N, C-alpha and C positions, 0 to 999 in steps of 0.2 A: 401856808399855800392854799389857795382856793382849790377845792376838789373838783375834778372834771368828770364828766360823764358824756355819754354819746359816742359818736363815731371816732373821735380823736383822742380818747382816753389812753390808748396804747402809747402815745407819745409823751405822756406826763413825766415819767421818770428821767428820761435822757434829754428830751427836748420840750421842756415845759412851756416855752414861749410859743412853739407851734401848736401845742395842745390848747393853749389859751386862745389863740387866734381861731382855731377850728371851732371851739365851743362858742366863741362870740358870734361866729358866722351862723351857727345853728340857731342861736337865740334870736338873731335878727331876721332869720329866713322869711318868716311869714309877715312880720310887722314892717320890715324895711329891707326888701331884697337888694337894692343898690348898696346899702351899708354892708350887708352880708358879702356881696361880691368884692367890695373894697377890702374887707378883712381877709378874704381868700387870696386876693392879689398880694397883700402884704405877707401872707403865708408863703407864697411862691418866692417873693423877694428875699425873705429870710433864708430859705433853702439855697437860693442862688448865691447869696452872700457867704453862707457857710461853705459851699462847694469851692468858691474862689479862694477862700482862706485855706481850706484843707489841702487843695492842690497847688497852693503858692502861686496863684495866677494874679498878675497885676490887673487892676480894673481896666476895662476897655477904654480906648482914647476918648470916646464920648460915653461917660459913665451913666447909663440908665438901665432899667430892667431889661429892655429889649436887647441891648447890645451885650449885657451880661449873659443872657440866655444864648445869644448867637455865639459868643466866645466859648461857652461851656459845651455847646454842641460841636463846634469846630474842633475842640480839643478831645472829642470823643469821651467826654465825661458824662454828658447827658445822652442816653440812648434815645433813639428816634421817638419811641412811644411816649417816654417821659417828657421829652422836649415838646412834642405836640400838645400834650396836656398842659404843660406850663405856659406855652404860648397862648393857648385857648383861654386859660385863666387870666393871663395878662390882658388880652384883648377885651374880654368881657369886663374885667375890673377897670380898665381905662374908661370905657363907656359909662360905667357906674359912677366912677369918681368925678369925671369931667362933665358929664351930662345928666347925672342923677337918674339914669335909666337902667332898668333891669327888672326882669320878671322873676317870679318864684321858680319857674322852670329853668331860667338861666342860672339862678343861684344854685338850684339843686344839681344841675349838670356840672357846674364848676366845683361844687362840694364833693361830688363823687370823684372828679378828677383829682382834687386835693387829697382825698382819702387814699386813692391809689398811689399818688406820689409819696405821701407820708409813709405808707407801708414799704414802698421801694427804698426810701431814704433811710428808714430805721434799720431795715434788714441789711442794707449795704454798708452803712456808716456807723451803725450803733455798736456799742461796746460788747453787747451780749448776743446770745442766740435767741431767736424768736420764732420757734417752729409753729406757734399758734397763729402767726400772721397769715399763713397760707390758707387757713380755714376761716379767717375773719371776713365777714361780708358787710357791706354798707347797708344801713337801715335808714329809711326816710325818717327824719326827726319829727317828733310829735309837736303839736302846737302847745306852747307853754307861755305863761305870763312870768317873765324872768327879769323884771326891772331891778330887783335887789342883786340878783346874781350878775347882771350886766355891770352894775356899778362896781361890784367886787372884782369882776374880771378886768375892768378898766384900770382900777388901782393896782391890781396884781401885774397887769401888762407893763406898767411903767417900771416896776421893780425888775421884772424879767428882762425887759429891754436893756436895762443897765447891765445886768449880768451877762447878757448876750454880747454886748459891745466889749465888755471886759474880757470875756472868753476869746473873742475874735483877736483882740490885741495880744493875748498871751499864747495863742495857738502855735504849736510847732509844726512846721511844714513836713510833709511826708517825704520819705526818700523816693527816688525814681522807681525803685523796685516795688515799694509798697503802693505807690500811685498806680503803677501799671497793673498790679494785682487787683486793686480796687476797681479799675475800669473793667477788667474782665468779669469781676463779681457783679458789677452793676449791670452789665449786658446780660449776664446769665439770669439775674433776678428779673430784669425788665422783660425778658423773653416770655416770662410766665404771665405777663399782663395781657389778657385777652379782652380787648374792647368789644362791647356789644355792637350790633348793627346801628342801634340808636346813637351810641357814642361816636361811632365812625361817621354817621350822618352829620353830627354836630361839627366834627372837624372839617368835613367836606363843605358844609355850609360856610364856614369861616374862609376856606380857600376860595370858594366861588365869590364870596362877598368882596374879598380883596381884589379880585379881577374885574369887579364892576357890575356883578349881577345882584339883583334883589332876590334874596333867598331866606327862607325860614321854614325848615322842614316841618315844624310842629303846626304852624299857622297858615303858611302860604301853600295850602293844599287844595286840590280840586274839590274834594268832598266838603271843604269848608267854604266853598264859594269863590276861590281864587280863579280869576280868568285873565287871559292876556289883555293888555291895554295899550293903546297908542302912546308912544313916548316913554314906555317903561321897558326895561330889560329884565324879565322875570324868569326865575328857575322855579317852576311850579311842581310840587310834589304830587305823586300818585295820580298822574294823568291816565285815564282809561285808554287802553290800546287793545281793542278787541276784548278778549277775556283776561288780558294782563293789565297791570298797573305799573307805569314807569316810575322809577325812583325820582328822577328829575326830568322835566321837559323844558328845554331852553327856548324862550321866546324873545325875539327882538321886535317890539311892537306886537302886532297881531301875527307875525310870521313865525312859524315853528321851524327852528333850525336843526334841532337834534335832541338826543336823549343821553342821560347818564345812568349807568347801572352802578350802584354802590353796594359793596359787600363788606363784611367785617374783615379785620386785618389778616386773619389766617387764610383767607381765600386766595386762590390764584387769579390774578387780575385779568390777564389776556383771555382766559377762557370765558370770562363773564361778558366779553364783547358779544358773544353769541346771543345773550339775552337782550342787549341793546339793539342788535340787528332785528330781533323779533318785534321790538317796539317800532322801529323804523318801517317795518313792513306792514304792521297791523293798524297803525293809527289812521283815523278817519277825520274828515273835516267835521267840526262840531261848533258849538257856540263860541263865537269870537275867534275861532282858530282858522288861520289861513295857511294852507299847504303851499309851499313855494315851487313845487314841481314834482316830477316823477323821474326817478333814475332806476330803470329796471324794476326791481321789486320794491324799491325804497321810496317812501313819501317824505322822509326826513333824512338828510344825508350825513349829519355830523353825529357820530356815535362814539361815546366815551364809556370807559369802565375804570373804576378805581376802588381801592380799599383804604384810601386816606394816607398811605405810607409814602414818604419821600422816595424818589427813585434811587435804586442802588443797582449798579451794573451787575454785582454778584448775585442779586436776587431779582433779576430782570423781569421775570413774568409775575412776580409776587409783589411788585412795588410800582410806584409812579402812577401816572395817568395815561392809559392807553387810548389812542385815538385812531379812528378809521374814517376817512373821507369816502363814503360809499357811492359817490357819483359815478365812479368808473370801476368795473370789476377787477381791473389790473392794479388798483391801489392796495397798498399793504398797511396793516396797523403799525403805528410807531409810538414809542414812549415819550411822553412830555414831562417837563420838570414843573409845570404849572398849568393854569387854565388860560385859554384865550379870553380876552376881553370881548364884550359884545361887538365892538367896532372891528376888532381884528378878525373875529369869526365871520362877520358879514363880508369883510374884504376878501377873506380866504375863499368864501363861496362865490364871490363875483369874479374870481380869477380862474381862467382856464389855462392850466400849466401846459398841457399838451399842445394846445393851439399856439401859445406863446413860444414854446420850444420849436415848433414847426416854422413860425415866423422868423425866429432867430436864425435857424438853419438856412432858410431861403434868402435872407437878407444879404446883399453884397457887402463886402468889407472895404472896398476901394474908396469909399467916400471919406474915410478917416484920413486925416493929414496930421503932420507934425507941426510944431509952432511956426515953422518957416513956410508952411503951405505945401510941403513935400509929403509924399506918401510915407506911411509907416515902413520901417525896415522889415525885411522878410521874416526875421526871427520874432519881432513883435507881433506880426500878424499870426505866425504859427503858435505863439504862446496864447493869444486870445482864442484862436480856434481850438486849441487843446483843452482849455478850460471849458469852453462852450460844449465841446463834445462830451466831456466828463459830466457836465450838468445834465445833458440829454440822456446819457446812458448809465448814470450812477445806479448801482444796485441799492435796494432798500437798506438803510442803515449805513450807507457810505456816502453821505452828502458832504464831500470835502474835496479840495484840490489844492495842490501846491505848485507854485511857479518858482523856479530857481534861475535867476539871471544875475550875471556878474555886475558888480558896482560900476556905474558909468555907462551902462548899455540902455538906459531909458526905461527903467521899471515903472516910474511914476507915469510917464506918458502911456505906457502899455495899460496900466490899471485904470487910468481915466477913460481911455477908449473902451475898455471892457465894461466899465460901469455904465457908460453911455449906451452901449448896445443892449445890456441886460435890462436897463430901465426902459429904453425906447421900445423894445420888443414886448414889454409887459411880463417878461419871465420873472422878474422880481419887482416887488412894490416899493421897498425901502431898504437901503443898504446902510449898515453901521460900519464906518471906516475907523478901525481901532488901531491906536498907536500906544507906545509905552512912554513917550515923552511929549510934553506940551509943544516943544519946538518942532517936532516932527508933524504933529497935528496941524500947527499953524502953517508950516510949509506946504503940507498936502492941501489944506484949504485954499491957500493962495494959488497953488498950481491949478486947482479945479476952476479958479476964477480967471486964470491967465491963458491956459491952453485952449485953442480953438478945436472943437471936435467935429463940427458939421456946419457947412455953409457959412464959414467965417464967424461962427458964434461959439462962445465959451459954454462950458457945462452950466455954470450958474446963470447964464442968460436964458437957458432953456428950462432948467429945472431948479427947484428950491433946495438950497443947501443950509445946513445948520452947523455952526462952529462949536468949538470946545466949551464955550460958556453956556450953551443951551443944555439944560438937563434932560429935556425931552423934545422929540421932534413934533412939528405941527402935522396936521392931517395931510398937507400937500408936500411935505418934505420928502425928498428922494434919497439924499445922502446926508448922514449925520456923523460928524467927527467927534470922537471921544477918546480919552485915555483909558488904559486898562484900570488904572487906579480909580478914576472917576466912576467907571462902570461897576467896579467891585463895591464901591461905597453905595451906589444906587441899588444894587441887587442884594448884597449881603448885609449892609449896614445902613438901611434907610433910617431916617429920624423916627422918633417915637410916634409921630402922627403922619408919617409918609408911607407910601406904598411902593414896592419895587415895580419896575416897568413890567407890563404884561409880556408873556413869552412870545407873543406874535407881533411885538413892536417892530421888529426887523425880520425879513425873510432871507437876508443874506448878510454875512459878516465877513469883511475883508480886513486882514491883519497885515499891516505894513511892517517890514523888518521883523518877520515872524520868528527869527532865530534868537532875537535879543533876550536878555535876562536882566532882572532888576539890578543885580549887583554890578552890571556894566555901566549903569547910568547914575550919575551923581547930580542930576538936575531935578530930581523929584521933590526935594525939600520936604515940606510937611506931609506930602502924600506917602512918604516911605513908611509911615506908621501903620499902613495896612498890611505890611509884609515883614515877617521876621527874618527870612533868609531866602536864598534862591529857590529851594524846594517849595517853600510856602508861596512864593510868587507864582511859580509854575502851576501849583495846585489851584490857586485862585484864578489865575489866567485861564486855565482850562474850565473852571467852573463857570466863568462868564460865557465862554464859547458854547458850553453844553446847555446853558440856561435857555437860550433863545431857540425857537423852532425855526432854524435857519440853515441854509447851505453856507459852509465856511470855506474861505479862500485865503491861503497864506502866500505872502510875497517875500522872498528872501534872496540874499546873495550866497549865503553859506548855511545850508540846513544843519541845525544842531539835532542831537538825538531826540530831544523832546519835541522839536518841530515836526519830525517825521512821524513820531508817535501820535501827534494831534492831527496832522494834515495828510498823513500818508506819504508815499513816495512821490517825487515830483511828476506831474503830468507833462511838464516841459522843462528842459534845462538848457540854458545857453551859458557856456562856461567862459571864463576869462581867456583861456587859450584859444577858443574858437573865435572870440571877439578880436583877438590879436591877429589871427590868420585872416579874418575877414577885413581887417584894416580899420575897425572901429575903435580899437584901443591900441596903445603903444606898449610894447613889452618892456618890463622893468629891466634896467641894466643891473648886472650883479654889482655888489658893493666893492669899492677899491680899498685895499688896505695900504695905508701910508706908513712907511717905516722910516724912523729917523736915520739919517745918513751917518 
């Protein structure tokens, strides 16, 4: 066996293939950084493959590195910090492999991540005890001429790869108890990983890049000459703000929209919004910088703070991306699951929610008619008004409403009228109409095209609709229909070279038949692969609703427990009994029992 040295030597005895890949990356670091990044990507792939085997998980339906990591994270096998590092290695490795791009700094950052992952993996899954790992630190590799060693490593890799495949085939799956204990151990060991502020910045760079921003903490810096430019959406690092320097300043063209305060992962996120506020107050117009207005003390209104960690409700103030719209002193900070795209941030700043709410409240409702040209029924009007009242008065963190109306009482007509009023007033910019069956989505889409909402015109004659086959809305789209399954795929399982939709794509999500569960539906066909069971369906269904920075509205005839947990108690309820009393429905006759004579 070729002897190993350097940062990955500790893996040699139990995981020689990983040690081989780590050392190969070190030898290529200075001469060919993209090759080093490719080796580190393969390092991550082998760990993911080993974890799937150890935990007896079937490969994901589309078997690639991205979806393997997604599956491992969903199953709580990969702690957040480890998952973040692996995704970062994957993304940089993809660019290196497919575009032959990558700098020494990129490779060094990925190498440090692989070193941390390797320590975590050996300490969690290795056969022995490794107390020395806690004191082992990463050392920047020296420049070496290692052509002979590289040839030997490549030959050795081929043999070790065969051993690895053989070991995979013979591996015995863990018992449920052992697997659960390993997950606990993995979390405990991962909790000791403290990413530096520089490493956290690298993770945030990648998150911003996925949302459509041009960002590079090391090179796109004010001190290195980075300046706003027309036609570019730049996140410029270290912008001077009085005596302070902002971690990131967000520019759309020459316009400064806001600031990001980035701290290492151990910091409380929401408290760091105070620092972002200081940037917003202190910034001045400078070279190429255009301030878009003044809002009290603030010259830039979009303020963010993050430590790079995914949002967890249990660690609310220490995770996620916290955002404050500082245009009005009554606005409250809220946690986001991702970053606004430049287009969505611009749209958000062009929208005046309070003015739109006032317009909605003042607008008469009697112009709405049913398909026969008659006025809406009294309870349909009351349901619309109840939702609009909840939208106007919702407390921070309670942006949700549920309508419960008996089957046959015109829920669809009610929701079409509500959508029209919300869009017409400008209160919402774009609505996602979410269903759990394709047939329901097709029916709803057809109804929006058939029902007249105002002046003998249908919704689609006034506003742009997008149906189920459209993966993304256009700029002018006002209502987009999608299935839960389709949206789960776009958010949680995008293709290797695809990005999930930005969190600001929709500012309102309406769920038809909100009580339904996937086990009730046998029309999903191939889309059922996204869910293992009813609990998994509800978990992913909720993940979709939580993902978008949007008000959520549920529509149901019979609220289930999970419906009320997600949407709250109904803001309006029209029961079957009341519909019978009002003469809109006919009471069921009790069944007759026929006895043989």
